[in-house]
VMD Tcl script that draws the C-alpha trace (Angstrom):
set ca {
  {-8.44 3.40 29.68}
  {-4.93 3.25 28.27}
  {-6.20 3.97 24.76}
  {-7.02 7.54 25.76}
  {-3.48 8.08 26.86}
  {-2.19 6.80 23.54}
  {-4.27 9.31 21.59}
  {-3.35 12.33 23.67}
  {0.37 11.62 23.85}
  {0.60 12.09 20.06}
  {-0.03 15.83 20.28}
  {3.46 16.71 19.06}
  {2.48 15.73 15.51}
  {0.75 18.42 13.40}
  {-3.00 18.25 13.91}
  {-2.90 14.78 15.48}
  {-4.47 16.27 18.61}
  {-7.82 16.45 16.82}
  {-7.98 12.71 16.18}
  {-10.84 11.48 18.29}
  {-12.81 8.38 19.23}
  {-15.78 7.00 17.31}
  {-18.01 3.96 17.61}
  {-19.85 4.42 14.31}
  {-19.95 1.36 12.10}
  {-20.28 3.37 8.92}
  {-17.61 2.94 6.27}
  {-17.56 6.41 4.69}
  {-16.52 9.70 6.25}
  {-16.85 12.78 4.05}
  {-14.61 15.82 4.56}
  {-16.94 18.70 5.56}
  {-16.93 22.29 4.27}
  {-14.58 24.02 6.71}
  {-14.07 27.46 8.19}
  {-10.59 28.64 7.27}
  {-10.21 32.15 8.71}
  {-11.45 34.30 11.65}
  {-13.34 36.80 9.49}
  {-15.63 34.07 8.15}
  {-15.83 32.28 11.51}
  {-16.95 35.50 13.22}
  {-19.63 36.02 10.57}
  {-21.20 32.61 11.11}
  {-19.05 30.85 8.48}
  {-20.28 33.01 5.57}
  {-18.05 34.08 2.71}
  {-19.44 32.93 -0.64}
  {-20.79 36.41 -1.45}
  {-18.97 38.53 1.12}
  {-15.29 37.47 1.26}
  {-12.67 40.03 0.41}
  {-9.08 39.93 -0.87}
  {-7.98 38.49 2.48}
  {-10.15 35.36 2.48}
  {-11.82 35.05 -0.94}
  {-9.35 32.31 -1.93}
  {-11.00 29.97 0.63}
  {-14.68 30.64 -0.08}
  {-15.19 32.05 -3.58}
  {-12.15 33.31 -5.54}
  {-14.36 35.00 -8.17}
  {-14.84 37.76 -5.57}
  {-11.28 38.84 -6.32}
  {-12.61 40.41 -9.56}
  {-15.17 42.67 -7.84}
  {-12.93 45.71 -7.33}
  {-14.04 49.01 -8.85}
  {-10.47 49.98 -9.78}
  {-7.42 48.15 -11.11}
  {-4.93 46.64 -8.66}
  {-2.34 49.35 -9.32}
  {-4.73 51.90 -7.72}
  {-6.81 50.02 -5.19}
  {-3.91 48.84 -2.98}
  {-6.05 45.96 -1.72}
  {-3.61 43.15 -2.43}
  {-3.30 41.13 0.75}
  {-0.76 38.83 2.36}
  {-2.06 36.83 5.33}
  {0.03 34.75 7.69}
  {-0.73 33.09 9.95}
  {-4.38 32.30 9.25}
  {-5.72 29.98 11.96}
  {-9.29 28.91 12.59}
  {-11.01 25.92 14.11}
  {-13.91 24.41 15.98}
  {-13.98 21.57 18.48}
  {-16.35 19.93 20.89}
  {-16.05 20.92 24.53}
  {-15.99 17.21 25.35}
  {-12.38 17.22 24.22}
  {-11.58 18.69 27.62}
  {-13.53 15.87 29.29}
  {-11.46 13.34 27.34}
  {-8.28 15.12 28.37}
  {-9.31 15.05 32.00}
  {-10.03 11.29 31.84}
  {-6.65 10.72 30.28}
  {-4.80 12.77 32.89}
  {-6.42 10.87 35.76}
  {-4.99 7.51 34.58}
  {-7.93 5.52 35.87}
  {-6.52 2.19 34.64}
  {-3.55 2.35 36.98}
  {-5.12 4.33 39.86}
  {-8.14 2.02 40.24}
  {-5.87 -1.06 40.19}
  {-3.74 0.60 42.87}
  {-6.61 1.34 45.26}
  {-8.04 -2.16 44.79}
  {-4.63 -3.62 45.63}
  {-4.42 -1.37 48.71}
  {-7.84 -2.48 49.87}
  {-7.06 -6.19 49.33}
  {-3.85 -5.80 51.35}
  {-5.73 -4.04 54.15}
  {-9.55 -4.43 53.79}
  {-10.63 -1.60 56.10}
  {-13.72 0.62 55.67}
  {-11.37 3.57 55.12}
  {-9.59 1.87 52.20}
  {-12.96 0.76 50.78}
  {-14.14 4.38 50.97}
  {-11.05 5.56 49.04}
  {-11.75 3.00 46.31}
  {-15.43 4.01 46.30}
  {-14.57 7.68 45.71}
  {-12.37 6.81 42.73}
  {-14.99 4.50 41.14}
  {-17.62 7.21 41.58}
  {-15.34 9.72 39.82}
  {-14.85 7.23 36.99}
  {-18.59 6.78 36.54}
  {-19.13 10.55 36.53}
  {-16.37 11.20 33.98}
  {-17.54 8.45 31.62}
  {-21.11 9.71 31.76}
  {-19.87 13.09 30.55}
  {-18.51 11.60 27.29}
  {-20.65 8.50 26.84}
  {-22.20 8.33 23.36}
  {-21.55 12.03 22.79}
  {-20.28 12.97 19.33}
  {-16.99 14.83 19.43}
  {-15.94 16.96 16.47}
  {-12.79 18.91 15.64}
  {-11.75 20.86 12.58}
  {-8.59 22.99 12.68}
  {-6.72 24.70 9.80}
  {-3.64 26.88 9.45}
  {-2.62 28.59 6.21}
  {-1.04 31.47 4.39}
  {-2.57 33.31 1.47}
  {-1.83 36.03 -1.06}
  {-4.82 37.73 -2.69}
  {-4.54 40.07 -5.67}
  {-7.95 41.65 -6.46}
  {-8.54 43.95 -9.38}
  {-11.22 45.29 -11.67}
  {-12.75 42.51 -13.79}
  {-9.93 40.11 -12.89}
  {-7.99 38.75 -9.93}
  {-5.94 35.93 -8.57}
  {-4.60 34.37 -5.40}
  {-2.30 31.71 -3.99}
  {-2.61 29.75 -0.77}
  {-1.02 26.96 1.24}
  {-3.21 25.15 3.78}
  {-2.85 22.37 6.33}
  {-6.03 21.11 7.90}
  {-6.93 18.44 10.40}
  {-10.46 17.13 10.70}
  {-11.79 14.23 12.78}
  {-14.71 12.88 14.74}
  {-15.31 10.53 17.59}
  {-17.22 8.99 20.42}
  {-16.55 6.69 23.36}
  {-19.16 3.93 23.55}
  {-19.62 3.11 27.23}
  {-21.55 -0.16 27.17}
  {-24.48 -0.94 29.43}
  {-22.46 -3.87 30.79}
  {-19.68 -1.54 31.92}
  {-22.11 0.92 33.45}
  {-23.80 -1.88 35.42}
  {-20.41 -3.26 36.54}
  {-19.23 0.14 37.80}
  {-22.53 0.58 39.67}
  {-22.11 -2.85 41.28}
  {-18.59 -1.91 42.45}
  {-19.95 1.28 43.97}
  {-22.63 -0.64 45.86}
  {-20.12 -3.24 47.08}
  {-17.61 -0.65 48.28}
  {-20.37 1.43 49.90}
  {-21.55 -1.75 51.70}
  {-18.05 -2.25 53.12}
  {-17.32 1.38 54.01}
  {-20.69 1.71 55.77}
  {-20.26 -1.57 57.65}
  {-23.22 -3.08 55.83}
  {-25.72 -0.30 56.48}
  {-25.82 0.86 52.84}
  {-25.21 -0.65 49.41}
  {-25.14 -4.35 48.57}
  {-22.56 -7.06 49.23}
  {-22.16 -8.30 45.63}
  {-20.15 -11.46 46.46}
  {-19.59 -12.09 42.73}
  {-17.10 -9.21 42.73}
  {-14.79 -11.10 45.13}
  {-12.45 -14.05 44.61}
  {-10.74 -15.79 47.53}
  {-11.77 -12.90 49.74}
  {-10.12 -10.29 47.50}
  {-11.97 -7.66 45.49}
  {-11.50 -8.31 41.74}
  {-9.84 -5.52 39.76}
  {-12.64 -4.25 37.38}
  {-10.34 -2.70 34.79}
  {-9.68 -5.97 32.92}
  {-13.44 -6.71 32.77}
  {-14.50 -3.60 30.86}
  {-16.06 -4.20 27.46}
  {-16.42 -0.68 26.05}
  {-14.84 -0.04 22.66}
  {-13.52 2.90 20.70}
  {-12.56 3.72 17.10}
  {-11.04 6.77 15.51}
  {-11.12 8.22 12.04}
  {-9.54 11.45 10.85}
  {-7.64 13.14 8.03}
  {-4.75 15.54 7.84}
  {-4.92 17.51 4.61}
  {-2.03 19.38 3.01}
  {-3.27 21.59 0.17}
  {-2.02 24.36 -2.10}
  {-3.39 26.10 -5.15}
  {-3.85 29.21 -7.25}
  {-7.00 30.90 -8.47}
  {-7.93 32.89 -11.52}
  {-10.99 35.14 -11.74}
  {-12.39 37.18 -14.59}
  {-15.49 38.83 -15.99}
  {-17.61 37.04 -18.58}
  {-20.91 37.72 -20.37}
  {-23.54 35.03 -19.69}
  {-27.13 35.47 -20.87}
  {-26.31 39.13 -21.63}
  {-25.21 39.76 -18.04}
  {-21.78 40.34 -16.55}
  {-20.79 37.45 -14.32}
  {-17.51 36.93 -12.49}
  {-16.19 33.38 -12.74}
  {-13.20 31.72 -11.10}
  {-11.30 28.48 -11.25}
  {-9.01 27.29 -8.49}
  {-6.86 24.32 -9.50}
  {-5.17 22.78 -6.48}
  {-3.12 19.82 -5.37}
  {-3.52 18.06 -2.07}
  {-2.64 14.92 -0.20}
  {-4.19 13.18 2.79}
  {-2.89 11.33 5.76}
  {-5.73 9.13 6.97}
  {-5.79 7.95 10.54}
  {-7.73 4.84 11.55}
  {-7.71 3.47 15.08}
  {-9.63 0.84 17.00}
  {-9.21 -0.53 20.47}
  {-10.93 -2.22 23.38}
  {-10.87 -1.16 27.00}
  {-10.73 -4.85 27.91}
  {-7.17 -5.54 28.99}
  {-6.28 -2.08 27.64}
  {-5.68 -3.71 24.25}
  {-5.08 -1.69 21.10}
  {-6.43 -3.76 18.21}
  {-5.09 -1.60 15.38}
  {-3.66 1.81 14.85}
  {-2.54 3.13 11.49}
  {-1.56 6.35 9.75}
  {-1.59 6.12 5.98}
  {-0.24 8.58 3.41}
  {-1.80 9.28 0.01}
  {-0.11 10.56 -3.11}
  {-0.62 14.10 -4.36}
  {-4.03 14.54 -6.00}
  {-5.38 17.17 -8.41}
  {-8.73 18.87 -7.85}
  {-10.49 22.14 -8.65}
  {-12.92 24.59 -7.07}
  {-15.28 26.70 -9.19}
  {-16.83 30.00 -8.18}
  {-19.25 32.58 -9.57}
  {-20.33 36.07 -8.46}
  {-23.11 38.25 -9.77}
  {-23.52 41.88 -8.74}
  {-27.28 42.32 -8.67}
  {-26.93 46.08 -8.12}
  {-24.68 48.40 -6.15}
  {-25.85 46.99 -2.83}
  {-26.67 43.34 -3.48}
  {-24.34 40.54 -4.54}
  {-24.91 36.81 -5.08}
  {-22.30 34.07 -5.12}
  {-21.99 30.34 -5.82}
  {-19.10 27.96 -5.21}
  {-18.52 24.29 -5.98}
  {-15.66 22.88 -3.95}
  {-13.76 19.73 -4.87}
  {-15.39 19.06 -8.22}
  {-13.54 15.73 -8.59}
  {-14.66 13.14 -6.05}
  {-11.93 10.98 -4.56}
  {-11.95 8.09 -2.05}
  {-9.10 7.36 0.33}
  {-9.22 3.90 1.93}
  {-7.92 3.37 5.44}
  {-6.30 0.36 6.99}
  {-9.40 -0.62 8.98}
  {-11.74 -0.86 5.99}
  {-13.19 2.63 6.28}
  {-13.13 5.25 3.54}
  {-12.40 8.97 3.84}
  {-13.96 10.82 0.92}
  {-13.36 14.14 -0.79}
  {-16.62 14.93 -2.58}
  {-18.22 17.97 -4.29}
  {-19.91 20.54 -2.05}
  {-22.14 23.35 -3.31}
  {-22.83 26.52 -1.34}
  {-24.62 29.72 -2.36}
  {-24.38 33.14 -0.78}
  {-26.14 36.50 -0.75}
  {-24.68 39.75 0.64}
  {-26.01 43.26 1.19}
  {-23.50 46.11 1.36}
  {-24.80 49.28 3.00}
  {-22.63 52.31 3.64}
  {-22.37 51.58 7.36}
  {-22.73 47.78 7.55}
  {-22.68 44.47 5.67}
  {-25.15 41.59 5.99}
  {-24.56 38.17 4.48}
  {-26.08 34.70 4.31}
  {-24.83 31.37 2.93}
  {-26.63 28.06 2.49}
  {-25.59 24.56 1.51}
  {-27.56 23.70 -1.64}
  {-27.00 19.98 -1.16}
  {-26.61 18.11 2.14}
  {-23.11 16.92 2.97}
  {-22.49 13.46 4.32}
  {-21.87 13.57 8.02}
  {-19.56 11.55 10.21}
  {-22.28 9.03 11.01}
  {-24.22 6.89 8.56}
  {-27.32 8.60 7.19}
  {-26.44 11.80 9.04}
  {-26.88 14.37 6.30}
  {-25.78 17.86 7.36}
  {-26.94 21.10 5.77}
  {-26.27 24.59 7.13}
  {-27.73 28.06 6.93}
  {-25.10 30.66 7.85}
  {-25.78 34.29 8.77}
  {-23.37 37.12 9.46}
  {-22.83 40.85 9.69}
  {-20.02 43.40 9.88}
  {-20.01 47.01 11.13}
  {-16.98 49.29 10.69}
  {-16.23 51.55 13.69}
  {-13.17 53.78 13.23}
  {-10.27 51.38 12.56}
  {-12.26 48.43 13.97}
  {-14.63 46.07 12.22}
  {-17.11 44.43 14.56}
  {-18.57 41.12 13.39}
  {-21.20 38.64 14.53}
  {-22.85 35.57 13.06}
  {-24.93 32.46 13.57}
  {-24.70 28.93 12.13}
  {-27.91 26.92 12.00}
  {-28.19 23.23 11.06}
  {-31.12 22.82 8.66}
  {-30.70 19.08 9.06}
  {-28.52 16.97 11.27}
  {-29.06 14.10 13.69}
  {-26.29 15.27 15.97}
  {-27.26 17.35 19.01}
  {-24.13 19.48 19.05}
  {-24.67 20.50 15.44}
  {-27.36 22.91 16.67}
  {-27.03 26.69 16.34}
  {-23.72 28.36 17.10}
  {-23.22 32.07 17.78}
  {-19.99 33.81 16.85}
  {-18.37 37.21 17.32}
  {-15.16 38.81 16.16}
  {-13.21 41.98 15.60}
  {-10.86 43.17 12.86}
  {-8.26 45.83 13.58}
  {-6.90 47.83 10.65}
  {-3.91 50.11 11.22}
  {-2.72 51.64 7.97}
  {-1.71 48.65 5.85}
  {-1.76 46.07 8.64}
  {-4.72 44.06 9.88}
  {-5.31 41.71 12.79}
  {-8.46 39.59 13.11}
  {-9.90 37.61 16.02}
  {-12.98 35.41 16.23}
  {-14.78 33.38 18.88}
  {-17.75 30.99 18.50}
  {-19.62 28.90 21.04}
  {-22.73 26.89 21.78}
  {-23.56 24.40 24.52}
  {-21.39 21.67 23.03}
  {-18.76 23.32 20.79}
  {-16.25 26.14 20.85}
  {-14.40 27.85 18.02}
  {-11.68 30.48 17.66}
  {-9.57 32.11 14.95}
  {-6.60 34.46 14.50}
  {-5.21 36.13 11.40}
  {-2.47 38.70 10.75}
  {-1.46 40.34 7.49}
  {-1.00 43.47 5.47}
  {-2.24 45.12 2.32}
  {0.17 46.27 -0.38}
}
mol new
graphics top color blue
foreach p $ca { graphics top sphere $p radius 0.5 }
foreach p [lrange $ca 0 end-1] q [lrange $ca 1 end] { graphics top cylinder $p $q radius 0.2 }
display resetview
């Protein structure tokens, strides 16, 4: 149990709070396509064909060249700070609750109290605590836990036939799972039966003499065999983008290039509940790396627009101290948007599956979103659907949000939720 406390007491470090537990034996963990701002989060994660000067730098910078007038007249240049968005499994709260209850010390204490004074009342107190432990572990047992949080600032300069942007981003992404073994589950059940037998004066439960030594009840904490591992990355990234109009196959196409530099801190952790031992824990820093994102936009007509983005063209592996590998690899996403006078509809899709956090777990998403302007508000809603994934909490996620525009200032909120995950975002900025 002590390992949980170790993880959660590191929350003072940037993004360390999203480093979770995992029992996967796979060696490669690919960084997923993230959601970087509340406008996109509210619209299901879309942005490849629908982003504007505020968030195009994250999803498809070629959209910065879609303005109908030059930047001196359109006044759509945007400065955004802070830009915060993230998603996390609800089981994070369950993990936090387990940590706060300090089962390793509290169970040892009630067992010691019972051994010093073996009354039915003390046995009943120990029984209640063991029952709570079993209930809490069942809430997180073999359940995948995901977290992806980013904070950034951005400057977007859109214009007619050309545009550019700059951004600075820090992102934390991790995954995890506590593997509660069948042996541990059976042991906890046996302790419940033994304590119930004592507290009921033999009318219920079972005696389980193997749980006693010299007349004293054995402390179960040191007998637990469940294990846990953690794998995560903290990414610091900055870059600039350039977008312009080109003629391809006799059609006007907007293309962009976003060179960027980034570095990773990889976190690898493994431990055993047995004797509360931490086998290894390591945080490793990488050197600055160079990469590039490519984007394209095609205006089909006045209402329809298509987009394509290739993120992280240059694949790069980052080894961790425990023999795992965190990978930055290319990701391709296409988008389609429809712009009516009174609303916007948009859809994005991953053209190739992305490696998931577990071996052979390929993940591919279809993202849907919409936006309706009402006075100085913009109401948004969206839905994320997993076309393929072996993970239950990668199922559909609904999202909503609102943007508030007052003269040159804007403020955006977003909220997303399904049965297993929750997401939120906040952004503030102004146009100039």
